[in-house]
Structures are given as structure tokens and as C-alpha cells.
C-alpha positions as CSV (number, residue, x, y, z in Angstrom):
1,M,59.5,86.0,-47.7
2,S,56.1,87.0,-48.9
3,S,55.0,90.4,-50.2
4,P,53.2,92.8,-47.8
5,F,49.9,91.2,-46.7
6,S,46.6,92.9,-47.5
7,A,43.5,91.8,-45.7
8,P,40.9,93.2,-43.2
9,G,42.9,94.7,-40.4
10,F,46.1,95.1,-42.5
11,S,47.5,97.8,-44.8
12,A,49.4,96.7,-47.8
13,E,51.8,99.7,-47.5
14,R,53.2,101.5,-44.5
15,H,51.3,104.7,-44.1
16,P,53.4,107.9,-43.6
17,Q,51.8,108.4,-40.2
18,S,52.1,104.8,-39.1
19,R,53.0,104.4,-35.4
20,A,55.4,101.8,-34.2
21,I,54.4,99.1,-31.7
22,V,57.2,98.2,-29.3
23,F,56.7,94.6,-28.1
24,V,58.4,93.8,-24.7
25,H,58.4,90.5,-22.8
26,M,57.0,90.8,-19.3
27,E,60.2,89.3,-17.9
28,T,62.4,92.0,-19.5
29,Y,60.1,94.9,-19.0
30,A,62.1,96.3,-16.0
31,D,65.3,96.3,-18.1
32,W,63.5,97.9,-21.0
33,L,62.1,100.6,-18.7
34,T,65.5,101.4,-17.3
35,A,66.9,102.0,-20.7
36,Q,64.1,104.5,-21.6
37,P,64.4,108.3,-21.4
38,E,63.3,109.9,-18.2
39,S,60.2,111.4,-19.8
40,T,59.0,107.9,-20.8
41,R,59.6,106.5,-17.3
42,H,57.7,109.4,-15.8
43,W,54.8,109.0,-18.3
44,L,54.4,105.3,-17.5
45,A,54.7,105.9,-13.7
46,G,52.0,108.5,-13.9
47,Q,49.7,105.9,-15.3
48,A,50.7,103.3,-12.7
49,F,51.8,101.1,-15.6
50,Q,53.0,97.8,-14.2
51,G,54.3,96.0,-17.2
52,R,52.0,93.0,-16.9
53,A,51.3,90.8,-19.9
54,G,48.5,92.1,-22.0
55,Q,48.9,95.7,-20.9
56,F,49.7,98.4,-23.4
57,A,50.3,102.1,-23.3
58,L,50.3,105.0,-25.8
59,L,53.6,106.8,-25.6
60,P,54.2,110.4,-26.5
61,D,57.1,112.0,-28.3
62,A,59.1,115.0,-27.0
63,Q,56.2,117.3,-27.9
64,G,53.6,115.2,-26.1
65,R,52.0,113.9,-29.3
66,Y,50.9,110.3,-29.5
67,D,53.9,108.7,-31.1
68,R,54.1,104.9,-30.5
69,V,52.7,102.0,-28.5
70,L,54.2,99.9,-25.8
71,A,52.7,96.4,-25.7
72,V,53.8,93.9,-23.0
73,I,53.5,90.3,-23.9
74,A,53.9,87.0,-22.1
75,G,55.4,85.0,-24.9
76,D,55.9,84.6,-28.6
77,T,52.3,83.4,-29.3
78,P,49.5,84.7,-31.6
79,Y,47.2,85.4,-28.7
80,A,49.7,87.5,-26.9
81,I,48.8,90.5,-29.1
82,A,45.3,89.6,-30.3
83,H,43.6,92.2,-28.1
84,L,45.4,95.1,-29.7
85,P,43.5,95.5,-33.1
86,K,40.2,96.3,-31.4
87,L,41.6,98.3,-28.4
88,L,44.1,100.6,-30.1
89,P,42.9,103.9,-31.5
90,K,41.9,103.8,-35.2
91,G,45.0,104.4,-37.4
92,H,48.0,102.7,-38.9
93,Y,50.6,100.7,-37.1
94,H,53.8,98.7,-37.7
95,R,56.1,96.7,-35.5
96,C,59.1,98.6,-34.1
97,A,62.3,97.2,-35.7
98,D,63.9,97.0,-32.2
99,S,61.3,94.5,-31.0
100,T,61.6,91.8,-33.7
101,A,63.1,89.3,-31.3
102,A,60.1,89.6,-28.9
103,L,57.5,88.4,-31.4
104,S,57.9,86.5,-34.6
105,A,56.5,88.0,-37.8
106,D,54.2,85.0,-38.3
107,N,52.7,85.2,-34.8
108,L,52.2,88.9,-35.2
109,L,50.4,88.3,-38.5
110,L,48.2,85.5,-37.1
111,G,47.5,87.2,-33.8
112,W,46.6,90.5,-35.4
113,G,44.4,88.9,-38.0
114,L,42.5,86.8,-35.6
115,G,42.0,89.7,-33.3
116,A,40.9,92.1,-36.0
117,Y,38.2,89.7,-37.4
118,R,34.6,90.8,-37.5
119,F,31.9,89.1,-39.5
120,E,30.5,91.9,-41.5
121,R,28.5,90.3,-44.3
122,Y,25.2,91.8,-43.0
123,L,26.7,94.9,-41.2
124,A,28.2,98.2,-42.2
125,K,31.9,97.8,-42.7
126,T,34.2,99.2,-40.0
127,E,37.9,100.1,-40.2
128,P,39.9,98.7,-37.3
129,A,43.4,99.6,-36.4
130,L,45.5,98.7,-39.4
131,L,48.8,96.9,-39.2
132,H,51.5,96.9,-41.9
133,A,52.9,93.4,-41.6
134,E,56.3,92.6,-42.9
135,N,58.6,89.6,-43.3
136,Q,55.9,87.0,-42.5
137,S,55.9,83.7,-44.4
138,A,53.5,82.8,-47.2
139,Q,52.5,79.8,-45.1
140,A,51.4,82.1,-42.2
141,E,49.3,84.1,-44.6
142,S,47.6,80.9,-45.8
143,V,47.0,79.7,-42.2
144,L,45.3,83.0,-41.3
145,A,43.2,83.1,-44.5
146,A,42.1,79.5,-43.9
147,S,41.2,80.2,-40.3
148,L,39.1,83.2,-41.3
149,D,37.4,81.1,-44.0
150,V,36.3,78.7,-41.3
151,R,34.8,81.6,-39.2
152,D,33.0,83.1,-42.2
153,W,31.5,79.7,-43.4
154,I,30.3,78.9,-39.9
155,N,29.0,82.4,-39.2
156,T,27.0,82.6,-42.4
157,P,23.3,81.7,-41.8
158,T,22.0,78.5,-43.4
159,E,19.9,80.5,-45.8
160,H,23.2,81.5,-47.4
161,M,25.3,78.4,-46.4
162,G,23.3,75.3,-47.2
163,P,24.5,72.2,-49.0
164,D,24.5,74.0,-52.4
165,E,26.7,76.8,-51.0
166,L,29.0,74.4,-49.2
167,E,29.4,72.5,-52.5
168,Q,30.2,75.7,-54.3
169,A,32.8,76.7,-51.7
170,T,34.5,73.4,-52.3
171,R,34.4,73.8,-56.1
172,D,35.8,77.3,-55.8
173,I,38.8,76.1,-53.7
174,G,39.2,73.1,-55.9
175,Q,39.3,75.2,-59.0
176,R,41.9,77.6,-57.4
177,F,44.3,74.8,-56.7
178,G,43.7,72.5,-59.7
179,A,41.7,69.8,-57.8
180,A,38.9,67.6,-59.2
181,V,35.6,68.1,-57.5
182,S,32.5,65.9,-57.9
183,C,29.2,65.6,-56.2
184,I,26.6,62.9,-55.6
185,Q,23.2,64.3,-54.6
186,G,19.6,63.5,-54.0
187,D,18.3,60.0,-55.0
188,A,21.7,59.3,-56.7
189,L,23.0,58.8,-53.2
190,L,20.7,55.7,-52.9
191,Q,21.7,54.5,-56.4
192,Q,25.4,54.7,-55.4
193,N,24.9,53.3,-51.9
194,F,25.1,56.2,-49.5
195,P,21.9,55.5,-47.6
196,T,22.6,57.2,-44.3
197,I,23.5,60.6,-46.0
198,H,20.3,60.4,-48.0
199,A,18.2,59.4,-44.9
200,V,19.3,62.3,-42.8
201,G,19.0,64.9,-45.5
202,R,15.9,63.8,-47.5
203,A,13.4,65.9,-45.6
204,S,15.0,69.2,-46.6
205,H,14.1,71.1,-49.7
206,R,17.8,71.2,-50.4
207,A,19.1,67.8,-51.7
208,P,21.6,66.0,-49.5
209,R,24.9,65.3,-51.1
210,L,28.4,63.8,-50.8
211,I,31.0,66.3,-52.1
212,R,34.3,64.9,-53.1
213,L,37.6,66.7,-53.9
214,D,40.7,64.9,-55.2
215,W,44.2,66.5,-55.6
216,G,47.8,65.5,-55.7
217,D,50.2,62.9,-57.0
218,D,49.2,59.3,-56.9
219,A,52.7,58.4,-55.9
220,H,52.3,60.3,-52.6
221,P,50.8,59.0,-49.4
222,H,47.0,59.1,-49.5
223,V,45.2,61.2,-46.9
224,V,41.4,61.3,-46.7
225,L,39.7,64.1,-44.8
226,C,36.0,63.7,-43.9
227,G,33.8,66.5,-42.7
228,K,30.3,66.6,-41.1
229,G,28.4,69.1,-43.2
230,V,25.1,69.4,-41.4
231,C,24.2,72.9,-42.6
232,F,21.4,73.1,-40.1
233,D,20.2,70.7,-37.5
234,T,16.7,70.9,-36.1
235,G,17.3,67.6,-34.4
236,G,14.8,66.0,-36.8
237,L,11.7,64.4,-35.4
238,D,13.5,64.3,-32.0
239,I,13.4,68.1,-32.3
240,K,15.8,70.3,-30.3
241,P,14.5,72.9,-27.9
242,A,14.8,76.5,-29.0
243,D,18.0,77.2,-27.1
244,G,19.6,74.0,-28.5
245,M,18.6,74.9,-32.1
246,R,19.6,78.6,-31.9
247,N,23.2,78.2,-33.2
248,M,22.8,75.1,-35.3
249,K,24.0,76.9,-38.4
250,K,27.4,75.9,-36.9
251,D,26.7,72.2,-37.3
252,M,28.7,72.2,-40.5
253,G,31.8,73.3,-38.6
254,G,33.5,69.9,-39.1
255,A,33.1,70.3,-42.9
256,A,34.5,73.9,-42.6
257,H,37.6,72.6,-40.8
258,A,38.1,69.7,-43.3
259,L,37.7,72.1,-46.3
260,A,40.1,74.7,-44.8
261,L,42.6,72.0,-44.0
262,A,42.4,70.7,-47.6
263,R,43.0,74.3,-48.8
264,L,46.1,74.6,-46.6
265,L,47.5,71.3,-47.9
266,M,47.0,72.3,-51.5
267,Q,48.1,75.9,-51.1
268,N,51.3,74.9,-49.4
269,Q,52.0,72.0,-51.7
270,V,52.2,69.3,-49.0
271,P,53.2,66.1,-50.9
272,V,50.1,64.0,-50.2
273,R,47.4,62.5,-52.4
274,L,44.4,64.3,-50.9
275,T,40.8,63.2,-50.9
276,L,38.2,65.4,-49.2
277,L,34.7,64.0,-48.4
278,I,32.0,66.3,-47.1
279,A,28.6,64.8,-46.3
280,A,26.4,67.9,-46.7
281,V,22.8,67.8,-45.5
282,E,20.1,69.7,-43.7
283,N,18.5,67.7,-40.9
284,A,15.0,69.0,-41.4
285,I,11.4,68.0,-40.5
286,A,8.9,66.9,-43.0
287,G,6.6,63.9,-43.8
288,N,9.5,62.0,-45.2
289,A,11.9,62.6,-42.4
290,F,13.7,59.6,-41.0
291,R,12.1,58.3,-37.7
292,P,13.1,56.9,-34.3
293,G,12.9,53.1,-34.7
294,D,13.8,53.1,-38.4
295,V,16.6,50.7,-39.4
296,I,19.1,51.8,-42.1
297,V,21.5,49.4,-43.7
298,T,24.6,51.5,-44.2
299,R,27.1,51.5,-47.1
300,Q,29.3,49.1,-45.1
301,G,26.4,46.7,-44.7
302,L,26.0,47.2,-40.9
303,S,22.4,47.8,-39.9
304,V,21.7,50.8,-37.6
305,E,18.6,51.4,-35.6
306,I,17.7,55.0,-35.2
307,D,17.4,55.6,-31.5
308,N,17.5,59.4,-31.8
309,T,17.3,61.5,-35.0
310,D,19.4,64.2,-33.3
311,A,22.4,61.9,-33.4
312,E,22.5,62.4,-37.2
313,G,26.1,63.6,-37.6
314,R,27.5,60.1,-37.0
315,L,25.1,58.7,-39.5
316,V,26.3,60.9,-42.4
317,L,29.9,60.3,-41.4
318,A,29.4,56.5,-41.4
319,D,28.9,56.4,-45.1
320,A,31.7,58.9,-45.8
321,L,34.1,57.0,-43.6
322,T,33.2,53.7,-45.3
323,L,34.1,55.2,-48.7
324,A,37.3,56.6,-47.1
325,G,38.2,53.1,-46.0
326,E,37.5,51.7,-49.4
327,L,40.1,54.0,-50.9
328,K,42.7,52.2,-48.7
329,P,44.5,55.5,-47.6
330,D,47.5,55.9,-45.4
331,L,45.4,58.1,-43.0
332,I,41.8,59.1,-42.4
333,M,41.0,62.2,-40.5
334,D,37.5,63.4,-39.7
335,F,36.1,66.5,-38.1
336,A,32.6,67.0,-36.7
337,T,30.6,69.2,-34.3
338,L,29.4,65.8,-33.0
339,T,28.3,65.9,-29.4
340,G,27.4,68.2,-26.6
341,A,29.0,65.6,-24.3
342,A,32.4,66.7,-25.6
343,R,31.7,70.2,-24.4
344,I,30.5,69.1,-21.0
345,A,33.7,67.1,-20.7
346,L,36.2,69.7,-21.9
347,G,34.4,72.9,-22.3
348,P,34.2,75.1,-25.4
349,D,37.9,75.7,-26.1
350,L,39.3,72.1,-26.3
351,P,38.4,69.9,-29.2
352,V,38.3,66.2,-28.3
353,L,40.7,63.9,-30.1
354,F,40.2,60.2,-30.6
355,S,42.5,57.9,-32.5
356,N,43.1,54.2,-33.2
357,N,46.8,55.0,-33.7
358,A,48.9,55.9,-30.6
359,Q,51.7,57.5,-32.6
360,A,49.3,59.6,-34.7
361,A,47.6,60.8,-31.5
362,R,50.9,61.8,-29.9
363,D,52.1,63.7,-32.9
364,Y,48.7,65.4,-33.3
365,L,48.7,66.6,-29.7
366,A,52.3,67.7,-29.9
367,A,51.5,69.7,-33.0
368,G,48.7,71.4,-31.1
369,E,51.0,72.4,-28.3
370,T,53.5,73.9,-30.8
371,E,50.8,75.9,-32.5
372,H,49.1,77.0,-29.4
373,D,46.1,75.3,-30.8
374,P,45.4,72.5,-28.2
375,L,43.4,69.4,-28.3
376,W,42.8,66.8,-25.6
377,Q,42.7,63.0,-26.2
378,L,40.0,60.7,-24.8
379,P,40.1,56.9,-25.1
380,L,38.2,54.7,-27.4
381,W,36.9,52.6,-24.5
382,Q,35.5,49.5,-26.3
383,P,33.3,48.3,-23.4
384,Y,31.1,51.4,-23.9
385,L,29.9,50.0,-27.2
386,T,27.2,48.2,-25.1
387,Y,25.5,51.6,-24.8
388,L,24.8,51.4,-28.5
389,K,23.2,47.9,-28.3
390,S,20.1,47.4,-30.5
391,N,17.7,44.4,-30.3
392,V,16.8,44.7,-34.0
393,A,20.0,45.9,-35.7
394,D,23.7,45.5,-35.5
395,L,23.9,48.7,-33.4
396,A,22.0,51.8,-32.6
397,N,23.0,55.3,-33.3
398,A,22.5,56.4,-29.7
399,G,21.1,54.9,-26.5
400,P,19.3,55.8,-23.2
401,S,22.4,56.4,-21.2
402,K,23.9,59.9,-21.0
403,M,27.3,58.4,-19.9
404,A,30.4,59.0,-22.1
405,G,28.4,60.5,-24.9
406,C,31.4,61.7,-27.0
407,M,33.1,58.4,-26.5
408,T,30.2,56.3,-27.7
409,A,29.8,58.6,-30.7
410,A,33.5,58.0,-31.5
411,L,33.1,54.2,-31.0
412,F,30.2,54.3,-33.4
413,L,32.4,56.0,-36.1
414,Q,35.2,53.6,-35.5
415,R,32.9,50.7,-36.6
416,F,33.1,52.2,-40.1
417,V,36.9,52.5,-40.3
418,P,38.8,49.5,-41.5
419,A,41.0,47.7,-38.9
420,G,44.6,48.7,-39.4
421,T,43.9,52.0,-41.1
422,A,45.2,54.9,-39.1
423,W,42.3,57.2,-38.1
424,T,41.8,60.4,-36.1
425,H,38.4,61.9,-35.1
426,V,38.1,65.4,-33.7
427,D,34.8,66.4,-32.0
428,V,35.1,70.2,-32.3
429,Y,32.8,72.9,-30.9
430,S,33.7,75.4,-33.8
431,W,32.3,78.2,-31.8
432,N,33.1,81.0,-29.3
433,D,30.3,81.6,-26.8
434,S,31.8,85.0,-25.7
435,E,34.0,87.7,-27.0
436,R,37.7,87.3,-26.1
437,P,40.9,88.6,-27.6
438,G,41.5,86.8,-30.8
439,K,38.4,84.7,-30.3
440,P,35.4,86.7,-31.3
441,A,31.9,85.4,-30.4
442,G,30.7,83.1,-33.2
443,G,32.3,80.6,-35.5
444,E,35.9,79.5,-34.8
445,A,38.6,77.4,-36.2
446,Q,39.8,75.0,-33.4
447,G,42.6,72.5,-34.0
448,L,43.0,73.6,-37.6
449,R,46.6,74.8,-37.1
450,A,47.3,71.7,-35.1
451,A,46.0,69.4,-37.9
452,F,48.0,71.2,-40.6
453,R,51.3,71.1,-38.6
454,F,50.6,67.4,-37.8
455,L,50.3,66.6,-41.5
456,Q,53.2,68.8,-42.5
457,E,55.5,67.1,-40.1
458,K,54.3,63.7,-41.0
459,Y,54.5,64.0,-44.8
460,D,56.5,67.1,-45.8
461,H,60.2,66.7,-45.0
462,R,60.8,70.4,-45.9
463,H,59.1,71.2,-42.5
464,S,59.7,68.1,-40.5
465,T,61.2,68.5,-37.0
466,A,61.9,64.8,-36.7
467,S,65.5,63.8,-36.6
């Protein structure tokens, strides 16, 4: 077991005036109520308390003073209690010892931490209700910390989270866990044959770059994580309208997920040889911006006609995926805020999963269900490659049809993955449009817990549930 957890929303030690939270499953609420003193039953009846999931009540002691909290939950999941940190009165809380069976220590920690989160870099600090968490695992602490990292990185405006800062975040995490971090930037990208990363980012005053992190034992299976790090996306010369550009600080959400996943693998000592590749650019507009109609010969040697400069994420990933394939890994995983079509298809909450390996896809989806962190698979329907036909190059980066946009983007990426190499691609929104319990408006980690469990169960026999 870990030591008491100290983070925003948590107190390291139990306060003398800490109030207990009693967690009761909705199905057993009637039995719980029957076992309570008459005064408690009358108190709840006077409030017309019905014991529905998500309801909570402040309970008094014999003198009528606020003494404890009753929280009714639907199941042992993080989001069952994520509403409490921002709704309970300010003060100190702990879990009632009699309700440990209703909610695991790990889910309590994760749910409370996700629910208490507020991005306060530019705001006056607030003190939410504080929980004293006990008996949670060190792994749960690492998952919460990584999830909040993703939110912070995405929420930070591009002024303070450009390619330089994304590189520094990678270096900081690499140094913490003993990884080697290197970077190729600016015109060195052309010299070392990363032309698409250079083309997309060259119009910015911040040099484009390929950030690389390596960690682990060469004897272990090699996993390569690739992240789309477009720190801001104007759309390029095919400029976005104002409402489409408003939140484009989040276009590095794929890189945020890949970096947080790398952190989790290193911090929890998952026995893999890890390589992280982040293509970090700003898709800006200037006289040297890449243009519609340009043809770029990629690192792989395939020529790509630029149909739309706003389809830039697949371009920077093309060179990163090519390098990933050259390393001949056991598995390649990429993460990208790639298409609005994915959001139209599945909405803001469900990342889209594509994979060329049926078993990997099944295991990934199962991990998401277990972690209450779902994804949804769509097919790599090869006939749709015709939507990316070019008359002057091997393929185009986009096309005139609006059909199956997230699928054609995935098919484009697949062209840069070696046949026979297992690969997963997650098209993730990385954002909450509205305020919900445990899911505050702004940057969000989606599918991160699923990806981590998938890799743990695949490579770490200490945690495998396989027979």
C-alpha cells in the first residue's frame, strides 16, 4: 500500500474534524436505511431522500450538528462519486470504515481526484472539499497523476505550451525515470529525412521537431508510442473559421496522451522497451507555409499531394510512424486529435479505435470496459482509399468527399505502418465541451486508462488476467 496521497483535493493527514462519507449501493439502500437509528430515518424522510444513485445527504449527530455524509452510488466506478468534491461543503472528509466494500480505495482516489480538478494556472487558487485517501495503490496514484497531467498540458494555452514546452515536458519526465530524450528540430528534420513534419511546422516562429524518448531493457518487447503534437492548428492556408480555431490549443492532445502513457509505463516498471515519438509543430500561416497542391515526398518514399493544409496531423504522423516501423517493434500505438468526423460519428466521449490486429483491438476494447474508459472500434475499410486518390502523387492527404472522414484518415496512416506490424490508432477528442461530474470542461484524458491496462495485461504478467 502507498503512503497517504497528497494532491489538489486531498489532505495528506486526516484532519481532527474530518467527516466520514458513508458509501451505500443503490440496491442495498433500503437495507441500510432499516438498520439506521430512528432519528436518521426521520431526517432522510423529511428531505424526501429516495436513495437514488448520485444522491447524497448531510447527516447530523444526536445534537443536530453536521456529522457525516451519506452518498448513494450505482457501482464501484470512479465516476460514481466524482460529483462530490465540488458539491460537498468545504472541509475535510474520509471514507467511513463500514463502507469499504461499496467502493474500492483506488476508485475512490481516482473519482475524487478527477472530480476535484480545476485548471488554476491563471486563476486564484481555491480549496475544494478535501479527502484523506487511504489504502489506495501506488499505481492508482500514478494513473490519477498522469490523467491530470494530460488535462493540464491540453488546457495550457499555446503561448505556454508550444513545441519547446512540449519538448521540455518530455525531458522532465524522461529525466525523472531515467529515460534518454533527444530531439531533431528545424532544418535538421530535412537533413535527417522527416519532410512532412518540417513542411507542416516551418511557417511558425517556433521550430518544428521530432521528440524521442527511449527507456527500458532491450531484452523486453519493443513498444513505440506516437503522438500528434500540433500545439496550435490554424488550419494553415486552408484556414479554419473562428469557431473551428477557438480550441485548437488542444490539437496536441494525442501527444499529451502518448507522453502520459509513457510516464505510466515507466513509473510502474512495465517490462517493455519503450520508444516515444512526438511530432511537435505549430500549423501556422506565413509566406513559407505549405500550400494546397504541393507534393511532399515522405520519409517512407511515398509522395503525398496536399489537398488540404488542415489535414496536417496525418502528415506529421506519417514520418513518425515510418520511423516507428523502421525500429521493427512488437507494437505501434498512435494517438491523435485527428478528425472532426470521429466526433460526428461517435460524439465527444468515445475515442475511435482502429487496428490492423484483431486480437489487439479486442484486448484494447476489453481493457476500456474494465477501466470504465471506453473506446469504440471502426473498420479499416480498404475500398475507401479511393477517396485519397491523387492524379500527381501516390496519394492525397484528403479529398473532396466528406464520407468516412475518420476512416480515410486512418487508412492514410496505415500506409506508413509496415505490413505485419501490430498497430493501433486512436482518434481522440481530448476535450470536454461541458462541465460534468469528473469531467470538467476543457482538456481531458480519454482512453488513457484503457491503453495502460491493455499494455499491462499484454506485457506485465504481474497484472495479467489471462489464464
